[in-house]
N, C-alpha and C positions, 0 to 999 in steps of 0.2 A: 800771462801766457807767452808773451813775446819779450824777448831780452835785447838789451842794447847790442847793436851790430858792430859799431865802430866807437873807439874812444880816442879822440884827439883833443882838441881844445874845448869841445862840447860833446855831450852825449847826443846820440842819433838813435832814434827808435823807429822800427819797422811798423808801419801802420797799414794793414792789407786793404785792398779795395773791398767794398761790399755793394750789394744791390738789393733793392726792395723787391718784395714778392709782387709780380705783375698781375694785372688783369688780362686773361686770355681773350684775344680779339678774334673775330671772323675774319674772313678774306675778302672783305668788300673792296677796299681801296687797291690792293695788290691785284686783285682780279681785274678791275677797271683799267689800271695802269699798265700791268705786265701780262695779263692773262693767267695769273697763278691762282692754283686752288690748294685747299688743304692737303697736306702730305704729297704734293705733286712736284717737290723740288728739294734739291740738296742746296743748303745755304753756307756761303762763305761771306762773312762781314768783317770788313777791317780795312785799314789803309792798303792800297795796292803798291807795295814795295817789295823788293827782291826777297828779303828775309821772311816774307809770309808765303812764299813758295806758290803763288797762284798759278804760275805757268805750269809747274808740276800737277797741280790740282787738275787743271784743264786737260793735260795730257793723259792723266789717269782716267778722267772722265771720258774722254774719247774712246777709251778701251772697254768702257762698260756697255753691258747690254741692258738698257733701262729705259723706262718710259719717263723717268723723272728729268725734270730740267735741272741745269745748274745755274744758280743765281749768285753772281758776284756783286755784292753790294759794298760799296765804298769808292773812294776816289784816290787820285794820284796824291803823292806827297812829296813836296819839294820840286820835283821835276816829272814831266810827263812821259818821259823816255820809256821807262819800265811799263807804264800803263799802256803806251801804245804797243809794246812788245806783246803784252798780254792779250790785248784785243786782236792782234795779228794772229797769236796762237789759236784763238776761238775761231779764226778763218770764216767769220760771218755766219756761223751756225745759229739756227733759230732756237735751238735748245739750250744755248748759252746765253743768259741775260745779263746784261750790265745795267745796274740801277743808278750808279754814281753814289754820291753821298745821300743817306737817308736819315729821316728823323721823325719824331712824333708818332703819328698813327701808322704810317707806312712801316717804319721800323718795328713797331709793336706787332703789326700783322705779320711781318716777315718772320719774326721770332715765333710767334704763336702758331703759325702754319706749316713751318718747315718739316719735312720728312726726317732730316737729319741736318745737324750743324758740323761743318768740317773746318778744321784749323790745321793746315799742313806746315805750319810756321817751323823754321829751323832755329829760332831764337827764343820765342816766348813760350813759357810753360802755363802761365795762368793769367792771360789778359782779360781785361774787363769785358770783351765781347764773349769770351768763353764762359764768364760768371753769369752775364746776361742770358746767355743761351740755356745754361743750367737751371737759371731761375724760372724759366719758361717750360721746364721739364722736358727739354729737347734731349733727344739722343745725340751725343757728341762724340766725333771721331777726331782725335788729335794727333799730333806727332808724339813720339816717345821721348819727351823732354821731362827731365826731373821737375817736379812741382814742389812747393813748400810742404813741409811735413803736416801742417794743419789741413791741407787739401787732401793729401793721401789718407788721412784718417776718415774723412767724410765718404759716404757711399753715395756718389752721384748717379751711377748706372744701375738701373733695376734690370731684373731678368728679361722683362719684356724688351727693354731697349737693346739687350744684348741680342736677342733673337732678331731684332729688327736690323742691327748692324750686320748680321750674318746673311740676311737676304740680300744685301747688296753684294754685287759680284766679287768673287774671291780675288780677281785680277786687280781690282781697285786696291785692295789691302796690299797686295805684292808691289804695285806701282808706287804706293805711298810709303814703301819701306817699313811697314809696320809688322808684317809677318816674316 
């Protein structure tokens, strides 16, 4: 299915990431830790670095009229400068929750109970966090970045998920430069 990409002194083969089908979890731990309930939040999960466009996501979220919280799950990478800028952008709002790095039960519950997963990256088309979100059958809103041919052939978004996306304020899509 995949062919050799580079030919130099040795063959290099592209091996895509994969994820296992998860067990969907209730919102027990995330409710205790962060006050989150099923379908009550928009989820970003990843490293907090400039190319992930987390500041843009927060600015877009600020223009939404929604009762959904915005959960930023992940930590700084290499330097905390950008992470601090992102936190400042959130301006201490109680509807924007920073979880820092998550794993295990909390990570599984965040994916299991998100209203929608958002990836505004200007660099990545198919990171592992997106594959994980899809494995939980999450509705996924991502940047318009070319993804590998094998991913374009798969149908990740159901009609129900498309309707769910459009229930989110139109301004959000404009701000994310998707429409």
